[in-house]
N, C-alpha and C positions, 0 to 999 in steps of 0.2 A: 504493499499500500504506500509506504513512504517513498518508494522508487518513482511513483508517478507524480508526486508533488511538484518537482521542477518542471515537468512537461505541462502539467495543468497550469502552473503559475505563468509560464511563458505564453500559453494559449490565451488565458483570461486577460492578462495585462495587455496583450496585443489587440484584443478586441476593444479595449477602452482607450489606450494611449500607445500607439504603434511603436514608437522608438524604444519603449521598455522591453519589448519582446526580444530583439537581438541582444540587447545589453544583458538581460537576465539569462537568456539561453547560453550565451558564451560564458557568462559568469558562473553558471551552474556546471559548465563543462560538457554541454550536450553536443557540441560540434556544430559545424556550419550547416550541414544538410538538415538535420532535425530542427535546428533553430529557424531556418528559412521556412520550412514546411509549417511549423507551429505558429510562427508569426503571421504567415499568409492566411492560414486557416482561421486564426483569431480575428484578423481584420475582416475577412470575408464573411464570417459568421454574423458580425455586426451589420455589414453591408446587406447581406441577404435578408436579415430580420427587418431592418428598417425599410428596405426597398419593397418588400412584399407585404409589410404591415404598416406602411406610412399613413394610409388613410385612417386606420384605427389609432395610431399614435397622435395624429393631428386632432382627432375628435377628443381624445383623452386630455391632451394639453389644453385645448380650448375650453373644455367642460370644467376641469378641475382647477385650472389656474385662471379662469375668467379672462383669457387673452382674446382680445378682439383684433380683427385684421386691421393693421395700421396701414393707411394708404400713403403715408409720408415716406419720402426717401431720406435715409440718413447717410452720412458719409460712408459708413460701413456697407450699407446696401449698394450705394453707387460704385464702390470699389469691387464688390462681388460681381455686379452687372458688367462692369468693364472687363473683368477677367472672363466672365461667361461669354460675352460677345466676341472677345478675342480668340478664345481657345475652346469653348464648349465643354463637353463632358471630358474630353481628353485632358484639358488643362486642369480642371478641378480635381480629377482623379490623380493626376501627376503630383499635385501639391498636397493632397490629403494626408498621406503618411508623414510628411515632414513638417508641414505648416499647420494643418488642421488635425483633427482626430478622425478616426473612421466614423464616429457618430455624427460629427458636424458635417463632414464631407457628404455622407449618404443623405443626411437631412436636406442639405442644400440642393443636391442634384434632384432629389425627389420633389422639392418645393418648386423648382422651375419647370417641372414636368418632363424631365429627360426620360427617354425610353428605358424600361427596366433591363432589357437585353444589353443596351449600351453601357448602363451604369455597371452591371456585373462584369462585362468584358473588360472595360478600361480600369476599373478598380482592381480586378484580378491581376492584370498586367502591371499596374503600378505597385501593387503589394509585392509581387514577385521581384520586381526590379529593386525596390527600396529595401526589402528584406535581404536580398542578396548583397547589396552594397553595404548596408549597415552591419550585417553579420560578419562579412569579410573584414571590414574596418575594425570592429571590436575584436575579432579573432587575432588579426595581425598586430594591432596595437597592444593588445593584452600580452601576446607572446614577446613583443619587443620590450614591453615594460618588465616582464619577468626576466628576460635576458639581461637587461640593463641593471636591474637590482641584484641579480646574482653576480655580475661583474664587480659591482661596487662593494659587495660584501666580501 
């Protein structure tokens, strides 16, 4: 039972805040491959859930938090619309793991009415790309740090 805790921790942390997955996975000594897979699976679980249940989530939020649709554009809204017009689903999916979180990225894409198939496809590619890059960085930087500290001692 205790052996699955690191795997579960990497998976769950990636579902909420993507960059934690590679850091924890390499920190736990899981290796690059399992870390990439768990991190991607964690993010995609969130994306699937939000994408396929976004209408229920929206009703829940509006009902329980008394949020009314605001017709005014804020500077944050304008910035998002600028990114959306420039790059579409691909751009938002690309920045989601490193700038946004899987939750925010999926909510934004569903809010603008992006196609579910496109959201899943581009978020999966983005998750694989960033999980690979971050896992490799943590792995090689961690090994470099270990070598450096062993030389100093």
